[in-house]
Phi, psi and omega in degrees: 000316180295324179294320180295319179295319180295321179294319180295320180294320179294322179294316178298319179295321179294319178296317179298320180294320179296317178296323179295315180294322179295319178297319178295322179295320179290327182284336182290137180290145178286147178290136180295149180286168180296322180295319179294321178294318178296319179298315180297322180293319179294320179296319178297318178296319180297316181293321179296314179298322179295316180296329180273001179081011179267077186295323181296317178294322179296319179294321178298321179294320179291328174296322176293323176297319181298325178294329178279321184210115182280080183256159178292330180298316180295313181298316181295319181291322177298316179295316181295319179293321179298320179296320180286338178274359181078029178246080187292330180297310179291327178297314179297319182299312185278327177290328174295318176295321177300318180295324182291319187261354181289133178285161180298132181295141183246330184246164177302322179295318179294322178294321178295318179294320179297317179295323179295318180294319179295324178294319177297319180296316180296320179292319181294325180293336177285346182262351183231173168246172180234143184240122177254115186261129176247110183214161178302146180298138179088355181286143175275133187244145171225144176240116184056036177086354181259134179301141181225134175250117184236125177291155181301125180078359182271166179241149180246133179285140177220159175291150179300142179133190182272138182225142179258120180250131182229141179230144178223142179199118175058040180085348177265151183212159177200151179213156181210148179249129185231139175263119184250113177286165178292133176073010181235166180244134178237152182252137178240112179261128183244128174248124185268137177226145176275145180295141180289133179292142179275135179290141178297155185297324183286344182269353182286143179262164180075204182270144180229132180278115186270312184212145177211118181212157179253107184291157177293158180299134180293163181300328181300321180295323177295324178295318180297315180298317180295316180295320178297319179296318179294317180298317179299320179295320180296315181297318180295316179297320179295319178298316178297320179295320179295321177294323177294321178294322179298322179293322178296316179295325178297314179297322179294321178296320179297317180294320179296321179293323178293329181284350180285348178099190185286352181289347176063031179063025172286332177254144182294139179202159178301323180296319179293325177297320178295319179298315179297322178297317179297319182291325176296318178297321178300315181296317180297319180296321179295318181295310181292327177295316178297319179296321180294319178296318179297316180297321177298320178295320179296316179296318179297317180295318178296319179296318179296317178297321179295322181290325183273344181291132183298138178285174181297133175248133184240146175221145180255127182241124179258127179223180180295334182274353179137207183245133180232144177246124180246139178239144178237124180249000000 
């Protein structure tokens, strides 16, 4: 009997201990998940960056939070930070989303925050225009080359000015350019068309231009240009040399005339004959020097014109009557 009582007492004690442990296990808080820990860390980073005035870093952190959990807090903060950073397009986009998913305010603080977000949205909308795109369902859209996702019947905020909208679907494409004023909404209607197939070259009727090219200058032309350049240089150098020789002969004639004495070559003398010979040579050198310079200039101009003149261009034309080669000089 005493053994049964001891066994019963031990069983009751074990049950009581199990219930106590179970109660403690239920009362203990569950460990947060990895996603919850990452979200909390990102929110802490966003708040720290905001307090330090690093709005861009704070917005990046809230964008990362949005990828983990699409909450109204993330959307509203992204929109408010974009407005303060001077990015009205992104501010309108996210504050509009914030307005859609924000629950009705219940407390005075929530009502004040809700009013602040609506005020930011209204101010940002005055800085941008809105574009309403009408395109076939399923078409991929780009605005100014950037991919755009637009809900059916929705408008996308854009900066004031002209924007190129393009849509593609199943090989067909269409684009339109729209001017969007500040604070107004414009509609862009896109009609998609497939590109027209090009007819093969052999199927074309009439004459068809097959090839057209400008061949390089033949070697003979390079020889002509080189010879012309050398000839022009020789003539110019010869002219300069003759003028220099004429100056030498002039000085020699002056010295010969001075050596004739005080008669000034009024009377014939060997010195005067030498002076006259020097002056004749001077005149001849000047004449031939001038002619050489002129001839050098003419050769140089002719060579330059020949070098710059377009060479022969040839094209081959195929027609029903055969093949023809045309040249243009």
